[in-house]
N, C-alpha and C positions, 0 to 999 in steps of 0.2 A: 751035720744039719746045717752048719753056715755053708759049706759050698752048696748044698742042696738050691737055699734059699738066694743065695749068688748068681746059681743056675737057673733058674725058674726068671726071678727080677730082670737079668739082661736079657733072655729070651722073651720075655713081655715087652722091657723097652725096646729090644730090636724088632720085633713085631709092628710096633707102633710106629717106630720111624719108616716102616717099610709102607705100610697098610697106608696110615695117615695123609701124606701129601699124596698119594690115589685118589683117595675114597675125597679128597678134599678139591683137585682137579678133576674128577668128574660131577662132583656138584659145582664148580665156579662152569664146569661148562654148559652143564644142564641149565643151570641160572641164566644164563646168555642168551643160549637158545631159545629158551623162553620169552624172554622178553622181547629179543628179534619175531619170534612171532606171534608174539601181540602185536609189533606194530604192523605186520604184514598179513594180518588175520583178513583183510578184507579180499585180497588178490588169494589167498589160501582157500577160502570160502569158496570163489568162485571156481579156483580147480579143483575143488572136491566135488563140485557139483557137476562140472563138466566133465568128468575121468572117475567118479564114483571111487575115489584112492582114501584111504588113512590119512586122520589130517599131518601126522608126523613126515610120511612120505609128497605131502601139497605143501610144506613148508619149507620142506629140506628145497623142494623141485623150485620154486619162487627166490627163494635163496640165492640158488645158484642162476637162474634167471636173472636178476638182478645184479649179480657179480658180473655173469657176462654184459649185459645192457652196461654195465659204467664200462665195461671194459672198452667194448665197440664206440663206445661215445670218448672214452678217452683220447683213443685213435685216433675218431674224427678230427677231436678239436687241436690237435699234432700239426693237420693238415694246414693248407695256406688259407683254402677257400673254409674250412671248419672252424678256424681261429675266425677269419674275418667274421663268419656270419655269427660267433658265438661274443664276440666282442659288443658287435651293433644290438646284439639282444638283451646283453648284461646293461652295456649304457642307456641303452631307451627305454629299456624295463624294468629289469630285474632290480640296479642301482636306485630306482624310484621308489620302488614298496621301501615303506619301514623296518629297519631292522634288517635288512637280506647284507648289507658291507658290513656291521658288526659278525654276523653269522659269519659268510664268506670269511671273513679275516680269523673266526677262531676253529673254524676246518683247516683252514692255511699253517695255522698254528699247530696241529693238531698231527697233522697228514701231509701236509708240506714235505716239499726237501730244500725251501729256504734256510739260508746260514744263519739267519738270524732265529728261527722256530725255537720253541723251550723245547725243554728237552733232547736238544743238540747237542748243547755248550756245558760242562759243566764245569763246576769253579767252587773253591773254595772262599768264603766270605769271612770277613769279619766285622759281621750284623752289628756288636754291638762297639767296635772301632777299640777293639785292644784284643789280647791275644786267643781269646776265643774264636775259634772256626765252624764254621755252619758248611754241609754240603750242600750245594743249591745248583739251581740251573738259570745261565742268564737269557734272561726274556725280552732284554732290550736295550740299547745301545742309544749312548745323549749325546747331541754335540761337545758337550764340554766333558768330554770323557767319563763320565760318572755311565753306573750299568741300574738295569732294574732286576734284581733276581727273586725267584723264587726259591721258596726254602722249603722241599715236603717236608711233612708227616711221616714217621716210621711207625708201626709199617705197613701205611697206608700212606702210599707217594701224591694222591690224588688230590690231599688236603694240604693244607700249610699254608705261610704268610708270604707276603709280598715287601721286600725292601728295595729301596732306593738309594743307593750308596755312592761315594766316590770311588774313583776307578783306583785308586793305591789301593781301599779295602774289598776287593774282587780281583782274586787267583783265580783266571781260567788252568785248569790241569788237563790235558792232554791225553784221557783215559776214553777209552768208549761209554756210553751211556748206560751200557746194560750190566756193566760193572757197579758205576752207580746207584743203579735203580735195584742192582740186587743186594747193593750195602744197606739202601735205604728199606728196602721190605724185612732184612734180617735184623734191622735195628742198631745197624752199625759195624756186624759181622763182617770181615774181611774187608773192612776199608781202608787196610795195611798199603794195598795201591793205591791209594786214594793220596795218602798222605806223604807216598813214598815219591810222587811226582812233584808235589809243594816242596816237602824239606826233606832230602835225600839222606842231607849228613845227618839229620836229627835218627830219623829212621835206619839208617846202617847200624846204627852203635846200640837200636832195643835188642832184648832178647828175643828169640825167636818164639813164635806162637807154640 
């Protein structure tokens, strides 16, 4: 009877482990698609009216069209003439619009390739100036050697706290951002690699997980 209970329990948990991540992934994908679809609804309505297609296909078509336009605009501004024209428009028109500079800076921070953009430099920070370490991302550096860091909360890395710390309390760690994000999302599980880069001698003496 005990073997049967153990078999049923492990089989149920095994099924949950397989199905739940897939269900969550599908749910999140549908939520993201619906969110984007609500933003592009005016364009989708035009496509539906002109082609008599269903809403899902129309929304997918508009998303592909927008991505294609972004690609070609990206190619255009990389040329000398396109870059000159864009700089003139931005300097003379766009930067005069309230909030444009802040919005552009935010977009560059999130999607740009700048070395100082957040979520591109992982670190461990002594946020209380003692031996307590927090996984964080360096979001800015200052002339006096201090740092501004963002300490995300787990399992949701999009929320967190901002700290301004002296350089001696911030320890950059050369690991991929994906590894740090994975550790944050899993509430610290798998953070051994993060710690090994900061204090390898200490971690070498710890027992394997």
